[in-house]
N, C-alpha and C positions, 0 to 999 in steps of 0.2 A: 643769574643769567650767563647764557653762553654768548661770547662775543667772537665774531668772525670779521676779519679784514682782508680785503682783497686790493692789491695795489698794481697799478698799470704803469709802465715806464714809457708809454707813448707820449704824444704831443699834448695831452690835457684837453681841457675844453674851456669855453668862456663862461663868464658869470651868467649870461643869458641862457646858455645851454643847462647850466646848473638849476635855474629856476624852472626850466620845462622838462628836466630829464625824466621825471616820472609821470608826465601827462600822456594820456592815450593818444596815439598815432604820432607822437613827437619823434622825429628821427633827423639825423644830420647825414644819414647814408643814402646815396641814391637808390640803393636796393633794399633799404631798411623798411620794416612794417611799423615800427613804433609800439610793438606789443610786448617786446622782451622784458624791459625793466619795470613796465606797468604791471606784468603778470607776476614777476618776482615780489614786487612790493605788496600786491594784494595777497599772495600766498603766505608771506612772512607776517603781514598784519593779521591774517586770519588764525595764525598760530600765536597771537598775542605779542608779536615782536615788532621791530622797527628796522628801517633801513635808511641810511643817510650817505651823502657823498661829499668829499672834499676834492678840491682841484689842485693840480700841480705839485706832486704827481697825483693822478686821479686815484682816489682811494674810496672804496665802498665799505661801509661799516654796517654789519648786520648784528643785531641783538635779539636773541630768542630767550624767553623764560625757560629756565631749567625745570624739567619735570621731575620732582623727587620720588614719585610713586614707581613702585616696581610693576613691570608688565605681567 
């Protein structure tokens, strides 16, 4: 697998936000659409991977299977 981690030094988020973070139209921003993380999750899963989140500091962990075949 290929493992990518993205960490944010912002204020973090609450447990409730964590439960809903990948749900369609879920946003904490006044101008947010709630489509960004849902789209990311679907694309990653379509490639056989997974995405998870940890809080304080906010960290997204993306795992994608490594393709050993040559193009």
